[in-house]
C-alpha positions as CSV (number, residue, x, y, z in Angstrom):
1,M,-6.8,5.1,-36.9
2,K,-9.5,1.5,-37.4
3,L,-7.1,-0.4,-35.4
4,F,-6.9,2.3,-32.9
5,Q,-10.7,2.2,-32.0
6,K,-10.7,-1.6,-32.2
7,L,-8.3,-1.5,-29.6
8,T,-10.2,1.0,-27.6
9,V,-13.6,-1.3,-28.0
10,W,-11.4,-4.7,-27.1
11,L,-10.4,-2.8,-23.7
12,C,-13.8,-1.8,-22.8
13,C,-15.3,-4.4,-23.6
14,G,-12.4,-6.4,-21.9
15,L,-13.3,-4.7,-18.5
16,I,-17.1,-5.8,-18.5
17,S,-15.9,-9.5,-19.4
18,L,-13.5,-9.4,-16.6
19,S,-16.1,-8.3,-14.0
20,S,-17.6,-11.4,-13.7
21,C,-14.0,-12.4,-12.4
22,A,-14.1,-10.3,-10.1
23,F,-11.9,-7.4,-11.4
24,P,-14.7,-4.5,-11.5
25,A,-14.6,-2.1,-14.7
26,S,-14.7,1.0,-12.4
27,A,-11.0,0.3,-11.3
28,A,-8.8,3.0,-12.8
29,D,-5.7,2.4,-14.9
30,I,-2.7,2.4,-12.7
31,A,-1.3,5.9,-12.4
32,H,3.0,4.7,-13.0
33,D,5.2,4.3,-15.4
34,P,4.4,0.6,-16.4
35,S,8.0,-0.1,-17.4
36,R,9.0,0.3,-13.5
37,D,10.2,-2.5,-12.0
38,V,8.2,-1.8,-8.6
39,Q,9.5,-4.0,-6.3
40,T,13.1,-2.7,-6.8
41,Q,12.0,0.8,-7.8
42,G,8.4,1.5,-6.3
43,V,5.7,3.5,-8.3
44,G,7.8,6.4,-8.6
45,N,5.5,9.5,-6.8
46,P,3.2,10.2,-10.4
47,F,1.3,12.4,-9.0
48,G,4.4,14.5,-7.6
49,F,3.9,14.7,-4.0
50,G,6.0,16.7,-2.0
51,E,7.0,16.5,1.4
52,R,3.8,18.3,2.2
53,N,0.5,18.0,0.8
54,T,-0.3,21.6,1.3
55,P,1.8,24.9,1.5
56,A,3.4,25.3,4.9
57,N,1.7,29.4,5.2
58,A,-1.6,27.9,4.0
59,S,-4.9,28.1,6.3
60,I,-6.0,25.0,8.1
61,D,-9.1,25.0,5.6
62,E,-7.1,25.5,2.9
63,I,-5.1,22.6,3.9
64,R,-8.1,20.8,4.3
65,A,-9.8,21.2,1.3
66,I,-6.6,20.2,-0.8
67,N,-7.0,17.3,0.7
68,H,-10.5,17.0,0.6
69,K,-10.3,16.8,-3.5
70,M,-7.9,13.9,-3.5
71,T,-9.5,10.5,-5.1
72,V,-9.2,7.1,-3.8
73,Q,-6.5,6.3,-6.4
74,E,-4.6,9.5,-5.0
75,V,-4.3,8.7,-1.7
76,K,-3.4,4.9,-2.0
77,Y,-0.3,6.8,-4.1
78,A,0.6,9.3,-1.5
79,L,0.5,6.3,0.9
80,Y,3.3,4.9,-1.3
81,K,5.2,7.8,-1.8
82,E,5.9,7.6,1.9
83,I,6.5,4.3,1.8
84,D,9.0,4.3,-1.3
85,E,10.8,6.8,0.5
86,H,11.8,5.1,3.6
87,W,11.5,1.5,1.3
88,D,15.2,0.5,3.5
89,L,13.9,1.1,6.6
90,I,10.2,0.0,6.1
91,S,11.1,-3.5,4.5
92,V,13.7,-4.6,7.3
93,R,11.5,-3.3,10.7
94,F,8.4,-4.9,9.5
95,G,10.2,-8.1,8.1
96,Q,8.5,-7.9,4.6
97,R,10.5,-7.5,1.2
98,D,7.4,-7.8,-1.1
99,R,7.2,-3.7,-1.9
100,E,3.5,-4.5,-3.0
101,K,2.7,-6.4,0.0
102,V,3.6,-3.4,2.7
103,Y,1.0,-1.3,0.2
104,A,-1.3,-3.1,0.5
105,L,-0.9,-3.4,4.3
106,F,-1.4,0.2,4.7
107,L,-4.6,0.2,2.7
108,G,-5.4,-2.2,5.1
109,I,-5.3,0.1,7.6
110,G,-6.2,3.3,5.9
111,T,-9.9,1.3,5.0
112,L,-9.8,0.6,8.9
113,E,-9.7,4.0,10.1
114,S,-10.8,6.1,7.1
115,T,-11.9,3.3,4.4
116,L,-9.0,5.3,2.2
117,G,-11.3,8.6,1.6
118,G,-13.8,6.4,-0.4
119,N,-16.1,8.4,1.9
120,G,-15.7,11.5,-0.2
121,D,-13.4,12.9,1.6
122,G,-10.2,12.3,0.7
123,C,-7.6,12.1,3.4
124,D,-9.6,14.9,5.1
125,L,-11.0,13.4,7.7
126,E,-10.4,14.0,11.8
127,T,-11.9,12.5,14.8
128,A,-11.9,13.6,18.4
129,F,-12.9,16.6,16.3
130,N,-15.3,17.6,19.2
131,Q,-12.7,18.2,21.6
132,G,-11.0,20.4,19.5
133,F,-7.0,20.8,18.8
134,P,-4.8,19.3,19.7
135,G,-7.5,17.6,22.0
136,S,-6.7,13.9,23.6
137,S,-3.9,11.8,22.7
138,A,-6.8,9.7,20.9
139,H,-7.4,12.8,18.5
140,A,-6.2,11.4,14.9
141,Y,-6.5,13.1,11.4
142,G,-6.0,11.2,8.1
143,T,-5.7,8.7,5.8
144,L,-4.4,6.2,8.7
145,Q,-6.1,8.3,11.4
146,T,-2.6,9.2,12.9
147,A,-3.1,10.3,16.8
148,V,-1.1,13.4,18.2
149,T,1.1,11.2,20.1
150,A,2.9,10.9,17.0
151,F,4.6,14.3,17.3
152,K,7.4,16.0,18.5
153,D,5.4,18.1,21.1
154,G,8.4,19.8,22.8
155,P,9.6,19.0,26.3
156,N,7.1,19.8,28.4
157,S,4.8,17.7,26.6
158,E,2.0,16.0,28.2
159,Y,2.4,12.5,25.8
160,M,4.7,9.9,25.9
161,Q,7.3,11.0,23.3
162,E,8.1,9.0,20.4
163,S,11.5,9.0,19.9
164,D,13.4,5.9,18.9
165,V,12.6,6.9,15.2
166,P,15.4,8.6,14.5
167,E,16.0,7.5,10.7
168,M,11.9,8.9,10.1
169,E,11.9,13.0,10.7
170,W,9.9,14.0,13.7
171,Y,7.7,16.4,12.9
172,D,6.7,18.8,15.4
173,L,2.7,19.1,16.8
174,N,1.1,22.3,15.1
175,E,-2.2,22.5,13.7
176,S,-0.2,23.2,9.6
177,N,1.7,19.5,10.1
178,F,-1.2,17.7,12.1
179,F,-3.9,18.4,9.0
180,D,-1.4,18.1,6.3
181,G,-2.5,14.6,4.8
182,I,1.4,13.7,3.5
183,I,2.7,14.6,7.4
184,S,0.1,12.7,8.4
185,N,1.2,9.6,6.7
186,H,4.7,9.6,7.3
187,M,4.4,10.6,10.7
188,G,1.5,7.1,10.8
189,I,4.1,5.1,9.3
190,R,6.5,6.2,12.0
191,K,4.5,5.5,14.4
192,I,3.9,1.9,13.9
193,I,7.5,1.3,13.8
194,H,7.7,2.8,17.1
195,F,5.3,0.0,18.2
196,I,7.2,-2.5,16.4
197,R,10.4,-1.7,18.3
198,S,8.3,-2.1,21.7
199,A,6.7,-5.4,20.6
200,I,10.6,-6.3,20.2
201,T,12.0,-5.1,23.3
202,D,9.5,-4.4,25.5
203,Y,7.2,-7.5,25.0
204,D,9.4,-10.0,23.5
205,L,7.4,-10.4,20.7
206,S,8.4,-12.9,17.9
207,G,7.6,-13.5,13.8
208,W,4.9,-11.9,12.3
209,Q,3.1,-11.2,15.6
210,I,5.6,-8.0,15.8
211,V,4.0,-6.2,13.4
212,R,0.6,-7.5,14.4
213,G,0.9,-6.0,18.4
214,A,2.3,-2.9,16.7
215,L,-1.3,-2.5,15.0
216,K,-2.6,-2.7,18.2
217,G,-0.2,-0.3,19.2
218,H,-0.8,1.8,17.0
219,N,-4.9,1.9,17.4
220,T,-4.7,1.5,21.3
221,G,-0.7,3.0,22.7
222,W,-0.3,-0.6,23.5
223,A,1.7,-3.0,21.7
224,N,1.5,-6.2,24.0
225,Y,0.0,-9.1,23.5
226,T,-3.1,-10.2,25.3
227,G,-4.3,-13.4,24.1
228,D,-5.8,-15.0,21.1
229,N,-9.4,-15.3,22.6
230,D,-9.1,-10.8,23.0
231,G,-11.7,-9.9,20.5
232,Y,-10.3,-7.2,19.5
233,Y,-7.0,-8.6,17.6
234,A,-10.0,-10.5,15.2
235,T,-11.4,-6.9,14.6
236,Y,-8.6,-4.9,14.6
237,P,-5.3,-5.8,13.5
238,D,-6.4,-9.2,12.2
239,E,-8.8,-7.6,10.1
240,G,-6.3,-4.9,8.9
241,C,-4.5,-8.2,7.1
242,A,-7.5,-9.7,5.9
243,L,-8.6,-6.6,4.0
244,A,-4.9,-6.0,3.0
245,Q,-4.3,-9.3,1.6
246,W,-7.8,-8.9,-0.7
247,Y,-6.3,-5.2,-2.3
248,Y,-3.2,-7.5,-2.8
249,E,-4.9,-10.5,-4.4
250,E,-7.8,-9.2,-6.3
251,G,-5.7,-6.1,-7.8
252,H,-6.5,-3.0,-6.6
253,L,-3.4,-1.7,-5.4
254,Y,-3.6,1.1,-8.3
255,D,-7.0,1.9,-9.1
256,N,-10.0,3.5,-7.5
257,V,-11.5,0.6,-5.6
258,F,-12.1,0.4,-2.0
259,T,-14.2,-1.7,0.4
260,W,-14.6,-1.3,4.2
261,T,-14.5,-3.2,7.3
262,K,-16.1,-6.6,7.6
263,A,-16.7,-6.0,4.1
264,E,-18.3,-9.4,2.2
265,A,-15.7,-8.8,-0.3
266,A,-13.0,-10.0,1.7
267,S,-14.7,-13.2,3.5
268,K,-12.2,-15.2,2.2
269,Q,-9.5,-13.6,2.8
270,R,-10.4,-13.3,6.7
271,A,-11.0,-17.1,6.6
272,G,-7.6,-17.9,7.5
273,N,-4.9,-16.4,8.9
274,P,-3.2,-13.5,6.6
275,W,-0.6,-13.3,9.0
276,A,0.7,-16.4,8.6
277,D,-0.9,-17.8,5.3
278,W,-0.3,-14.6,3.2
279,W,2.2,-11.9,4.7
280,Y,4.8,-12.9,6.7
281,D,8.4,-13.2,5.1
282,I,10.9,-12.6,7.3
283,E,11.7,-11.6,10.9
284,P,11.6,-8.0,11.4
285,S,14.1,-6.2,12.8
286,L,15.8,-3.6,15.0
287,A,19.2,-3.7,12.8
288,E,20.9,-0.5,11.8
289,I,20.2,1.2,8.3
290,T,22.6,2.4,5.7
291,A,22.1,3.7,2.4
292,Q,21.7,0.9,-0.4
293,P,23.6,2.2,-3.4
294,E,21.9,2.8,-6.8
295,T,23.4,0.0,-8.9
296,T,23.4,-3.6,-8.2
297,T,25.9,-5.5,-7.1
298,T,28.0,-8.0,-9.4
299,T,28.4,-10.7,-7.8
300,T,26.2,-13.7,-9.2
301,E,25.4,-15.7,-6.3
302,T,23.5,-12.8,-4.6
303,T,21.6,-11.1,-7.6
304,V,18.5,-11.1,-8.3
305,P,17.5,-11.3,-11.8
306,T,15.2,-8.0,-13.1
307,K,13.5,-9.8,-16.5
308,P,15.3,-8.3,-19.2
309,D,13.3,-9.6,-22.0
310,P,12.3,-6.8,-24.1
311,L,9.2,-9.0,-25.1
312,L,7.7,-9.2,-21.5
313,G,3.9,-9.4,-22.0
314,D,4.1,-12.0,-25.1
315,V,1.9,-14.4,-23.1
316,N,1.6,-16.6,-26.6
317,L,5.3,-17.0,-26.6
318,N,5.1,-15.9,-30.8
319,G,7.8,-12.9,-31.1
320,E,5.5,-10.0,-30.6
321,V,3.7,-8.2,-27.9
322,T,0.0,-7.8,-29.6
323,I,-4.1,-7.7,-28.5
324,A,-3.7,-11.4,-28.7
325,D,-1.2,-11.5,-26.1
326,A,-4.1,-9.8,-23.7
327,V,-7.0,-12.1,-24.7
328,L,-5.6,-15.0,-23.7
329,L,-4.5,-13.2,-20.5
330,S,-7.8,-12.2,-19.6
331,K,-8.8,-15.5,-20.1
332,A,-6.2,-17.1,-17.8
333,L,-7.8,-14.8,-15.3
334,C,-10.8,-16.0,-15.8
335,T,-9.7,-19.6,-15.6
336,E,-11.0,-20.4,-18.8
337,V,-7.3,-21.1,-19.9
338,T,-4.2,-22.4,-18.1
339,L,-0.4,-20.8,-18.7
340,N,2.3,-23.0,-18.6
341,E,5.7,-21.9,-16.9
342,A,6.9,-19.7,-20.1
343,Q,4.0,-18.2,-20.8
344,G,3.4,-17.4,-16.8
345,A,6.3,-15.8,-16.9
346,Q,5.5,-13.4,-19.7
347,A,2.4,-12.6,-18.1
348,D,3.8,-11.7,-14.8
349,M,4.3,-8.2,-16.2
350,N,5.1,-6.4,-12.4
351,S,7.7,-9.8,-11.6
352,D,5.5,-10.1,-8.4
353,R,5.3,-13.8,-9.1
354,R,1.6,-13.3,-9.7
355,I,-0.7,-13.5,-12.2
356,N,-3.6,-10.9,-11.7
357,A,-5.3,-7.9,-13.3
358,V,-3.0,-5.8,-12.4
359,D,-0.7,-7.3,-14.4
360,L,-3.7,-7.6,-17.5
361,S,-3.9,-3.7,-16.8
362,L,-0.1,-3.2,-17.3
363,L,0.0,-5.0,-20.4
364,K,-3.3,-3.0,-21.6
365,R,-1.1,0.0,-21.2
366,I,1.8,-1.5,-23.4
367,L,-0.7,-2.0,-26.0
368,I,-1.9,1.6,-25.8
369,L,1.5,3.0,-26.0
370,Q,2.2,1.3,-28.9
371,M,-0.6,2.4,-30.8
């Protein structure tokens, strides 16, 4: 019991000391199982979100009340749930194999559009509400502010039908679907994929400009490139990517911490070109998506090792995982010490090739589970 109390005190003190290293003490613990390999498995839907966030037969007031109560952390994991369900498609279309960078990008979009529910409204945020439902094409809802144009609206729709994403369900335009937070996320992701296709086939964009153009399409309805000097790019696609980089680099993918558009917190990420400096991985592609097998290939030339070491977290390499490892990692995050290559490999708890506060949170969770 005394050891548990000492560990609890140290964990609290550790969070306080790390606040001087730009990791706020208000950050919540991760919600998913820390033993998961997020890059290959995703986060596993720890809040148990279904295909809908609310009962299909609920009233609009009931639907919005459920969405309204969501915490920032729940809003984040609701986005991840949809990303994980369609990861094979998203990774190819976005040209990004780092799942956590995709998580971060959608946090950046959610910040641009709604500040991730951090204003106390969860994922219950509506624009153009004065126009009624369905309103104009600009009418939008939820974390990603998905416009009504994303939804299937029958053969007589006045909107241009986005029928070119057969890999994802295309929900009908009705109030029950439009005001459901999970479905709104689903349709927002689908809408951006629609504009990725448009950026490639209609405007011949390439590389990261494809995703940049798709974010423009999500916001304006057109994925064409209009020039670097158009200030729009700095205020929407580029700002969204800079905010995404902030969530990723500062370790705020899984907690209740959020920022807002043009906040000083992301000034470092905003100073460069986050697309070229941070985001870009491989060329976005319209290749056909086939279901991936559950088991990994046995061909050694193409298999990526997944760090089977049972002592992951043994940062000081003494053969056991203890509080001393967490102390060493926290000092490394505050640049008081420098880890060597072997220590860094043990400190990279989520195998994302980066050492940050997320790894420290995972290590602390393991220590608590050992008690």
